[in-house]
mmCIF file of the C-alpha atoms, coordinates in Angstrom:
data_MODEL
# 
_entry.id   MODEL 
# 
loop_
_atom_site.group_PDB 
_atom_site.id 
_atom_site.type_symbol 
_atom_site.label_atom_id 
_atom_site.label_alt_id 
_atom_site.label_comp_id 
_atom_site.label_asym_id 
_atom_site.label_entity_id 
_atom_site.label_seq_id 
_atom_site.pdbx_PDB_ins_code 
_atom_site.Cartn_x 
_atom_site.Cartn_y 
_atom_site.Cartn_z 
_atom_site.occupancy 
_atom_site.B_iso_or_equiv 
_atom_site.pdbx_formal_charge 
_atom_site.auth_seq_id 
_atom_site.auth_comp_id 
_atom_site.auth_asym_id 
_atom_site.auth_atom_id 
_atom_site.pdbx_PDB_model_num 
ATOM 1   C CA . MET A 1 1   ? 29.037 0.192  -6.729  1.00 0.00 ? 1   MET A CA 1 
ATOM 2   C CA . ARG A 1 2   ? 28.064 3.793  -6.056  1.00 0.00 ? 2   ARG A CA 1 
ATOM 3   C CA . CYS A 1 3   ? 28.228 6.325  -8.839  1.00 0.00 ? 3   CYS A CA 1 
ATOM 4   C CA . PRO A 1 4   ? 30.648 9.211  -8.358  1.00 0.00 ? 4   PRO A CA 1 
ATOM 5   C CA . ALA A 1 5   ? 29.598 12.449 -6.703  1.00 0.00 ? 5   ALA A CA 1 
ATOM 6   C CA . ALA A 1 6   ? 29.190 15.690 -8.614  1.00 0.00 ? 6   ALA A CA 1 
ATOM 7   C CA . LEU A 1 7   ? 30.106 19.305 -7.983  1.00 0.00 ? 7   LEU A CA 1 
ATOM 8   C CA . ARG A 1 8   ? 27.241 21.503 -9.164  1.00 0.00 ? 8   ARG A CA 1 
ATOM 9   C CA . TYR A 1 9   ? 27.480 25.265 -9.587  1.00 0.00 ? 9   TYR A CA 1 
ATOM 10  C CA . VAL A 1 10  ? 26.101 28.186 -11.606 1.00 0.00 ? 10  VAL A CA 1 
ATOM 11  C CA . VAL A 1 11  ? 28.303 30.787 -13.311 1.00 0.00 ? 11  VAL A CA 1 
ATOM 12  C CA . ALA A 1 12  ? 27.319 34.091 -14.912 1.00 0.00 ? 12  ALA A CA 1 
ATOM 13  C CA . GLY A 1 13  ? 29.538 33.744 -17.992 1.00 0.00 ? 13  GLY A CA 1 
ATOM 14  C CA . SER A 1 14  ? 31.724 31.305 -19.867 1.00 0.00 ? 14  SER A CA 1 
ATOM 15  C CA . SER A 1 15  ? 34.767 30.814 -17.658 1.00 0.00 ? 15  SER A CA 1 
ATOM 16  C CA . GLN A 1 16  ? 37.448 28.542 -16.305 1.00 0.00 ? 16  GLN A CA 1 
ATOM 17  C CA . ARG A 1 17  ? 36.949 27.110 -12.837 1.00 0.00 ? 17  ARG A CA 1 
ATOM 18  C CA . VAL A 1 18  ? 39.537 25.955 -10.345 1.00 0.00 ? 18  VAL A CA 1 
ATOM 19  C CA . ASN A 1 19  ? 38.353 23.530 -7.679  1.00 0.00 ? 19  ASN A CA 1 
ATOM 20  C CA . ALA A 1 20  ? 40.853 23.548 -4.808  1.00 0.00 ? 20  ALA A CA 1 
ATOM 21  C CA . PHE A 1 21  ? 40.554 20.684 -2.316  1.00 0.00 ? 21  PHE A CA 1 
ATOM 22  C CA . ARG A 1 22  ? 41.805 20.968 1.271   1.00 0.00 ? 22  ARG A CA 1 
ATOM 23  C CA . ARG A 1 23  ? 41.827 18.275 3.943   1.00 0.00 ? 23  ARG A CA 1 
ATOM 24  C CA . ASP A 1 24  ? 41.418 18.512 7.700   1.00 0.00 ? 24  ASP A CA 1 
ATOM 25  C CA . PRO A 1 25  ? 44.583 17.461 9.519   1.00 0.00 ? 25  PRO A CA 1 
ATOM 26  C CA . ALA A 1 26  ? 44.966 13.995 11.035  1.00 0.00 ? 26  ALA A CA 1 
ATOM 27  C CA . THR A 1 27  ? 43.281 15.143 14.266  1.00 0.00 ? 27  THR A CA 1 
ATOM 28  C CA . GLY A 1 28  ? 39.960 15.340 12.423  1.00 0.00 ? 28  GLY A CA 1 
ATOM 29  C CA . GLY A 1 29  ? 39.864 19.133 12.569  1.00 0.00 ? 29  GLY A CA 1 
ATOM 30  C CA . LEU A 1 30  ? 40.021 19.390 16.357  1.00 0.00 ? 30  LEU A CA 1 
ATOM 31  C CA . THR A 1 31  ? 42.801 20.512 18.618  1.00 0.00 ? 31  THR A CA 1 
ATOM 32  C CA . PRO A 1 32  ? 43.913 17.544 20.760  1.00 0.00 ? 32  PRO A CA 1 
ATOM 33  C CA . ILE A 1 33  ? 41.974 17.709 24.040  1.00 0.00 ? 33  ILE A CA 1 
ATOM 34  C CA . GLY A 1 34  ? 44.166 15.291 25.994  1.00 0.00 ? 34  GLY A CA 1 
ATOM 35  C CA . CYS A 1 35  ? 46.662 18.044 26.711  1.00 0.00 ? 35  CYS A CA 1 
ATOM 36  C CA . GLY A 1 36  ? 45.674 20.400 29.529  1.00 0.00 ? 36  GLY A CA 1 
ATOM 37  C CA . ALA A 1 37  ? 47.066 23.401 27.652  1.00 0.00 ? 37  ALA A CA 1 
ATOM 38  C CA . ASN A 1 38  ? 44.758 22.805 24.661  1.00 0.00 ? 38  ASN A CA 1 
ATOM 39  C CA . ARG A 1 39  ? 41.593 21.761 26.456  1.00 0.00 ? 39  ARG A CA 1 
ATOM 40  C CA . LYS A 1 40  ? 39.933 25.201 26.405  1.00 0.00 ? 40  LYS A CA 1 
ATOM 41  C CA . ARG A 1 41  ? 41.275 26.311 23.045  1.00 0.00 ? 41  ARG A CA 1 
ATOM 42  C CA . PRO A 1 42  ? 39.035 26.601 19.966  1.00 0.00 ? 42  PRO A CA 1 
ATOM 43  C CA . ALA A 1 43  ? 38.906 23.904 17.301  1.00 0.00 ? 43  ALA A CA 1 
ATOM 44  C CA . CYS A 1 44  ? 41.730 23.872 14.763  1.00 0.00 ? 44  CYS A CA 1 
ATOM 45  C CA . LYS A 1 45  ? 40.725 25.415 11.425  1.00 0.00 ? 45  LYS A CA 1 
ATOM 46  C CA . ARG A 1 46  ? 43.935 24.546 9.578   1.00 0.00 ? 46  ARG A CA 1 
ATOM 47  C CA . ARG A 1 47  ? 43.505 22.777 6.241   1.00 0.00 ? 47  ARG A CA 1 
ATOM 48  C CA . VAL A 1 48  ? 46.130 20.913 4.201   1.00 0.00 ? 48  VAL A CA 1 
ATOM 49  C CA . ARG A 1 49  ? 46.117 21.257 0.406   1.00 0.00 ? 49  ARG A CA 1 
ATOM 50  C CA . ALA A 1 50  ? 45.026 18.028 -1.282  1.00 0.00 ? 50  ALA A CA 1 
ATOM 51  C CA . GLY A 1 51  ? 44.965 19.096 -4.958  1.00 0.00 ? 51  GLY A CA 1 
ATOM 52  C CA . ARG A 1 52  ? 43.238 21.078 -7.701  1.00 0.00 ? 52  ARG A CA 1 
ATOM 53  C CA . LEU A 1 53  ? 40.987 20.400 -10.673 1.00 0.00 ? 53  LEU A CA 1 
ATOM 54  C CA . ARG A 1 54  ? 40.741 22.868 -13.569 1.00 0.00 ? 54  ARG A CA 1 
ATOM 55  C CA . ARG A 1 55  ? 37.669 22.800 -15.777 1.00 0.00 ? 55  ARG A CA 1 
ATOM 56  C CA . THR A 1 56  ? 36.142 25.085 -18.397 1.00 0.00 ? 56  THR A CA 1 
ATOM 57  C CA . GLY A 1 57  ? 32.449 25.363 -19.057 1.00 0.00 ? 57  GLY A CA 1 
ATOM 58  C CA . PRO A 1 58  ? 29.631 27.430 -20.489 1.00 0.00 ? 58  PRO A CA 1 
ATOM 59  C CA . ARG A 1 59  ? 27.488 30.059 -18.817 1.00 0.00 ? 59  ARG A CA 1 
ATOM 60  C CA . GLY A 1 60  ? 24.718 28.814 -16.506 1.00 0.00 ? 60  GLY A CA 1 
ATOM 61  C CA . ARG A 1 61  ? 24.433 25.539 -14.651 1.00 0.00 ? 61  ARG A CA 1 
ATOM 62  C CA . ASN A 1 62  ? 27.482 23.306 -14.673 1.00 0.00 ? 62  ASN A CA 1 
ATOM 63  C CA . ARG A 1 63  ? 28.321 19.940 -13.203 1.00 0.00 ? 63  ARG A CA 1 
ATOM 64  C CA . THR A 1 64  ? 31.708 18.287 -12.710 1.00 0.00 ? 64  THR A CA 1 
ATOM 65  C CA . ARG A 1 65  ? 31.794 14.581 -11.900 1.00 0.00 ? 65  ARG A CA 1 
ATOM 66  C CA . PHE A 1 66  ? 34.005 13.771 -8.954  1.00 0.00 ? 66  PHE A CA 1 
ATOM 67  C CA . SER A 1 67  ? 35.135 10.212 -8.290  1.00 0.00 ? 67  SER A CA 1 
ATOM 68  C CA . GLY A 1 68  ? 37.240 10.877 -5.194  1.00 0.00 ? 68  GLY A CA 1 
ATOM 69  C CA . ARG A 1 69  ? 40.426 11.177 -7.252  1.00 0.00 ? 69  ARG A CA 1 
ATOM 70  C CA . ILE A 1 70  ? 42.501 14.143 -8.291  1.00 0.00 ? 70  ILE A CA 1 
ATOM 71  C CA . GLY A 1 71  ? 44.345 12.987 -11.371 1.00 0.00 ? 71  GLY A CA 1 
ATOM 72  C CA . ARG A 1 72  ? 45.515 9.478  -10.501 1.00 0.00 ? 72  ARG A CA 1 
ATOM 73  C CA . LYS A 1 73  ? 45.728 10.172 -6.790  1.00 0.00 ? 73  LYS A CA 1 
ATOM 74  C CA . ALA A 1 74  ? 42.836 8.932  -4.620  1.00 0.00 ? 74  ALA A CA 1 
ATOM 75  C CA . LEU A 1 75  ? 41.801 11.079 -1.685  1.00 0.00 ? 75  LEU A CA 1 
ATOM 76  C CA . HIS A 1 76  ? 42.327 9.441  1.718   1.00 0.00 ? 76  HIS A CA 1 
ATOM 77  C CA . PRO A 1 77  ? 39.279 8.975  3.945   1.00 0.00 ? 77  PRO A CA 1 
ATOM 78  C CA . GLY A 1 78  ? 38.475 12.081 5.957   1.00 0.00 ? 78  GLY A CA 1 
ATOM 79  C CA . ARG A 1 79  ? 36.735 15.458 5.858   1.00 0.00 ? 79  ARG A CA 1 
ATOM 80  C CA . TYR A 1 80  ? 37.561 17.800 2.979   1.00 0.00 ? 80  TYR A CA 1 
ATOM 81  C CA . GLU A 1 81  ? 36.643 21.297 1.854   1.00 0.00 ? 81  GLU A CA 1 
ATOM 82  C CA . VAL A 1 82  ? 36.398 22.355 -1.792  1.00 0.00 ? 82  VAL A CA 1 
ATOM 83  C CA . ALA A 1 83  ? 36.650 25.989 -2.892  1.00 0.00 ? 83  ALA A CA 1 
ATOM 84  C CA . VAL A 1 84  ? 35.416 26.836 -6.391  1.00 0.00 ? 84  VAL A CA 1 
ATOM 85  C CA . VAL A 1 85  ? 36.748 29.994 -8.080  1.00 0.00 ? 85  VAL A CA 1 
ATOM 86  C CA . ALA A 1 86  ? 35.643 31.104 -11.561 1.00 0.00 ? 86  ALA A CA 1 
ATOM 87  C CA . THR A 1 87  ? 37.894 33.254 -13.768 1.00 0.00 ? 87  THR A CA 1 
ATOM 88  C CA . THR A 1 88  ? 37.006 35.092 -16.977 1.00 0.00 ? 88  THR A CA 1 
ATOM 89  C CA . GLY A 1 89  ? 39.792 37.124 -18.521 1.00 0.00 ? 89  GLY A CA 1 
ATOM 90  C CA . SER A 1 90  ? 41.050 39.361 -15.723 1.00 0.00 ? 90  SER A CA 1 
ATOM 91  C CA . ARG A 1 91  ? 37.995 38.907 -13.468 1.00 0.00 ? 91  ARG A CA 1 
ATOM 92  C CA . THR A 1 92  ? 38.005 36.389 -10.619 1.00 0.00 ? 92  THR A CA 1 
ATOM 93  C CA . SER A 1 93  ? 35.027 35.434 -8.475  1.00 0.00 ? 93  SER A CA 1 
ATOM 94  C CA . ALA A 1 94  ? 35.032 35.092 -4.717  1.00 0.00 ? 94  ALA A CA 1 
ATOM 95  C CA . PRO A 1 95  ? 35.649 31.502 -3.626  1.00 0.00 ? 95  PRO A CA 1 
ATOM 96  C CA . ARG A 1 96  ? 32.564 29.428 -2.790  1.00 0.00 ? 96  ARG A CA 1 
ATOM 97  C CA . ARG A 1 97  ? 33.227 26.655 -0.291  1.00 0.00 ? 97  ARG A CA 1 
ATOM 98  C CA . ALA A 1 98  ? 31.542 23.366 0.580   1.00 0.00 ? 98  ALA A CA 1 
ATOM 99  C CA . SER A 1 99  ? 32.681 20.486 2.770   1.00 0.00 ? 99  SER A CA 1 
ATOM 100 C CA . PHE A 1 100 ? 32.277 16.747 2.227   1.00 0.00 ? 100 PHE A CA 1 
ATOM 101 C CA . LEU A 1 101 ? 33.381 13.445 3.690   1.00 0.00 ? 101 LEU A CA 1 
ATOM 102 C CA . VAL A 1 102 ? 35.354 10.695 1.938   1.00 0.00 ? 102 VAL A CA 1 
ATOM 103 C CA . VAL A 1 103 ? 34.721 7.273  3.442   1.00 0.00 ? 103 VAL A CA 1 
ATOM 104 C CA . ARG A 1 104 ? 36.638 4.029  3.083   1.00 0.00 ? 104 ARG A CA 1 
ATOM 105 C CA . ARG A 1 105 ? 35.073 1.412  0.811   1.00 0.00 ? 105 ARG A CA 1 
# 
């Protein structure tokens, strides 16, 4: 059995982080090419919200274990994007994004 993945990040001060997960639509992130009207169009960049994790942590390097579940809900296989935003008092950081793939066991 594989150990869970981890989200690693560095923050300047003690803060609360929100990890927002978004999933590519069922088409795998691409506009359907079978239709003549869509053949020359750019790839679809739409993402569907999959959930959020809220964590607090100290200043410096942080790591959040991620088992492929948000609460009790398991993420379906597919490509996802996570955006991490840190907040301290009234200050909010710019979102940092990374993508990953969830595979079927």
